[in-house]
C-alpha positions as CSV (number, residue, x, y, z in Angstrom):
1,X,-49.2,-43.5,105.7
2,X,-46.1,-45.0,104.1
3,X,-46.0,-47.6,106.9
4,X,-49.4,-48.8,105.9
5,X,-48.4,-49.1,102.3
6,X,-45.3,-51.2,103.3
7,X,-47.4,-53.5,105.5
8,X,-49.9,-54.1,102.7
9,X,-47.2,-54.8,100.1
10,X,-45.2,-57.0,102.5
11,X,-48.4,-59.1,103.2
12,X,-49.2,-59.2,99.5
13,X,-45.7,-60.1,98.3
14,X,-43.1,-60.7,101.1
15,X,-40.4,-62.0,98.8
16,X,-40.3,-58.7,96.9
17,X,-40.8,-56.2,99.7
18,X,-37.7,-55.9,102.0
19,X,-39.5,-54.5,105.0
20,X,-42.8,-53.8,106.7
21,X,-41.8,-50.2,107.5
22,X,-40.1,-47.5,105.5
23,X,-36.4,-46.9,106.3
24,X,-35.6,-44.2,108.9
25,X,-33.8,-40.9,108.1
26,X,-30.8,-42.3,110.1
27,X,-30.6,-45.4,107.9
28,X,-31.1,-43.4,104.7
29,X,-28.2,-41.1,105.8
30,X,-25.9,-44.1,106.4
31,X,-26.9,-45.6,103.0
32,X,-26.1,-42.4,101.0
33,X,-23.0,-41.3,102.9
34,X,-20.6,-42.7,100.3
35,X,-22.2,-41.0,97.3
36,X,-20.0,-38.2,95.9
37,X,-21.2,-34.7,96.8
38,X,-19.1,-32.9,94.2
39,X,-19.6,-32.6,90.5
40,X,-22.6,-34.2,88.8
41,X,-22.7,-37.8,90.0
42,X,-24.7,-40.5,88.3
43,X,-26.7,-42.4,91.0
44,X,-28.9,-45.4,90.5
45,X,-31.4,-46.4,93.1
46,X,-32.7,-50.0,93.1
47,X,-36.0,-50.7,94.8
48,X,-36.7,-47.2,96.1
49,X,-40.2,-48.1,97.4
50,X,-41.9,-44.9,98.7
51,X,-38.7,-42.9,98.6
52,X,-36.9,-42.8,101.9
53,X,-33.5,-43.1,100.2
54,X,-34.6,-41.1,97.2
55,X,-35.1,-38.0,99.4
56,X,-31.8,-38.6,101.1
57,X,-29.9,-38.9,97.8
58,X,-31.4,-35.6,96.6
59,X,-30.5,-33.9,99.8
60,X,-27.0,-35.4,100.0
61,X,-26.1,-34.3,96.4
62,X,-27.9,-31.0,96.6
63,X,-30.1,-32.2,93.7
64,X,-27.1,-32.2,91.3
65,X,-27.1,-36.0,90.7
66,X,-28.4,-37.6,87.6
67,X,-30.7,-39.9,89.6
68,X,-32.3,-43.0,88.1
69,X,-34.6,-44.9,90.3
70,X,-35.6,-48.5,89.2
71,X,-38.8,-49.8,90.8
72,X,-40.6,-53.0,89.9
73,X,-43.8,-52.2,91.8
74,X,-46.1,-50.1,89.5
75,X,-47.9,-48.4,92.4
76,X,-44.7,-47.4,94.1
77,X,-43.2,-46.2,90.8
78,X,-46.2,-43.9,90.2
79,X,-46.0,-42.6,93.8
80,X,-42.3,-42.0,93.6
81,X,-42.6,-40.2,90.2
82,X,-45.3,-37.9,91.7
83,X,-43.2,-37.2,94.9
84,X,-39.9,-36.7,93.0
85,X,-40.4,-35.3,89.5
86,X,-36.7,-34.4,89.4
87,X,-35.9,-38.1,89.5
88,X,-36.0,-40.4,86.4
89,X,-38.2,-43.2,87.8
90,X,-38.2,-46.3,85.7
91,X,-40.6,-49.2,86.2
92,X,-38.4,-52.2,85.5
93,X,-36.6,-55.2,87.1
94,X,-33.2,-54.4,88.5
95,X,-31.7,-57.1,86.3
96,X,-32.6,-54.9,83.3
97,X,-30.2,-52.1,84.5
98,X,-27.7,-52.3,81.6
99,X,-30.6,-51.8,79.1
100,X,-32.2,-49.1,81.2
101,X,-29.0,-47.1,81.4
102,X,-28.1,-47.8,77.7
103,X,-31.4,-46.3,76.6
104,X,-30.4,-43.1,78.6
105,X,-26.8,-43.0,77.1
106,X,-25.3,-43.7,80.6
107,X,-22.1,-45.7,80.3
108,X,-20.9,-45.7,83.9
109,X,-22.5,-45.1,87.3
110,X,-20.8,-43.4,90.3
111,X,-23.1,-45.0,92.9
112,X,-25.7,-47.7,93.2
113,X,-27.9,-47.6,96.3
114,X,-30.1,-50.7,96.9
115,X,-33.2,-51.1,99.0
116,X,-33.9,-54.6,97.6
117,X,-34.5,-57.8,99.6
118,X,-32.2,-60.7,99.5
119,X,-34.3,-62.7,97.0
120,X,-33.5,-60.0,94.3
121,X,-29.8,-61.1,94.3
122,X,-30.5,-64.7,93.4
123,X,-29.2,-65.9,90.0
124,X,-31.6,-65.1,87.2
125,X,-32.4,-67.1,84.1
126,X,-29.0,-66.3,82.6
127,X,-27.3,-67.7,85.8
128,X,-26.0,-64.2,86.8
129,X,-26.8,-62.7,90.2
130,X,-27.6,-59.1,90.7
131,X,-24.2,-58.2,92.0
132,X,-22.7,-59.2,88.6
133,X,-25.2,-56.8,86.9
134,X,-24.2,-54.0,89.3
135,X,-20.5,-54.4,88.7
136,X,-21.1,-54.2,85.0
137,X,-22.5,-50.7,85.2
138,X,-20.4,-49.2,88.0
139,X,-17.4,-47.0,87.2
140,X,-14.1,-48.4,88.5
141,X,-14.3,-45.8,91.3
142,X,-18.0,-46.3,91.9
143,X,-19.6,-47.5,95.1
144,X,-22.5,-49.8,95.9
145,X,-24.4,-49.7,99.2
146,X,-26.9,-52.2,100.5
147,X,-28.6,-52.3,103.9
148,X,-29.5,-55.4,106.0
149,X,-31.1,-56.0,109.3
150,X,-28.9,-56.6,112.3
151,X,-31.2,-59.4,113.7
152,X,-30.9,-61.4,110.4
153,X,-27.2,-60.6,109.8
154,X,-26.0,-64.1,110.7
155,X,-28.8,-66.0,109.0
156,X,-27.7,-68.2,106.0
157,X,-29.3,-65.9,103.3
158,X,-27.6,-62.8,104.7
159,X,-24.3,-64.6,104.9
160,X,-24.6,-65.9,101.3
161,X,-25.4,-62.4,100.1
162,X,-22.3,-61.0,101.9
163,X,-20.1,-63.7,100.5
164,X,-21.4,-62.9,97.0
165,X,-20.8,-59.2,97.6
166,X,-17.2,-60.0,98.5
167,X,-16.8,-62.1,95.4
168,X,-17.8,-59.1,93.2
169,X,-16.0,-56.3,95.0
170,X,-12.4,-56.1,96.2
171,X,-13.4,-53.9,99.2
172,X,-16.4,-54.4,101.4
173,X,-17.0,-52.7,104.7
174,X,-20.0,-52.9,107.1
175,X,-21.2,-50.0,109.2
176,X,-22.0,-50.1,112.9
177,X,-25.6,-50.8,113.7
178,X,-28.0,-48.0,112.9
179,X,-30.1,-48.2,116.1
180,X,-32.5,-45.4,115.0
181,X,-34.2,-47.7,112.5
182,X,-37.0,-50.2,113.0
183,X,-35.6,-52.9,113.0
184,X,-32.0,-51.9,113.6
185,X,-29.9,-52.2,110.5
186,X,-26.4,-52.2,109.1
187,X,-25.0,-50.9,105.7
188,X,-22.6,-52.8,103.5
189,X,-20.5,-50.4,101.4
190,X,-18.7,-52.0,98.4
191,X,-16.0,-50.6,96.2
192,X,-13.6,-51.6,93.4
193,X,-15.9,-53.8,91.4
194,X,-14.4,-57.1,90.1
195,X,-15.4,-57.9,86.6
196,X,-14.9,-61.3,84.9
197,X,-11.8,-61.5,82.8
C-alpha cells in the first residue's frame, strides 16, 4: 500500500520524493539509533513521508519524545497525522524549521532525523542550505541523522552533500551498509554543530 504511494509520488515529483519505496525497519532502526532514550528528548523529523521513521522514533523513545514531524506533501501530512496522533505533524517546508519550532516554544532540539532527498539541501533564496538551518536549531549536544543509498554514495550530489555536512558538523560518521533495505543504504550521523561566528 505505502509502496504504491511512494511510486506515484516519485513519478509525480521525483525531485521531492527521496525513494520509490518506504524505508525498511532495518534502515529506520539505524537512523534512530542515536536519539536519546532517556528523559524527554525533543526530536524533529524532516520529510517523514508515510511514517517508517516516525514509528521507529516512537518505539525507540518509548513514546516519551516531543516529536515534531515536518512534511511538505499535504497528502502525506494528513496520512501521518491520522496514523500518529501522538506526533505534532506540521505541513511546512523544512527551511521553515526555526519558525515552526519558535511557534511551539522550542528553543533547542536533541535530534533531527531526515528522510529528505538531496535537492532539499540546496541553498534557498537566502543563500543558506538546509544543514545551516539544522545547526541553528540543534542543541550543542544534539545529533542529526540522514540516510543515503549505497549505489549513489560516490555520485557528485552525494559527495557534495557529505562535504556540506562535514562543513556544518565537527563530527560525522557513516554507518555500514544496511543491506536489509531496498535499495541498500547507509546512515550519516552528525554531531557537534558548527555555527557561524
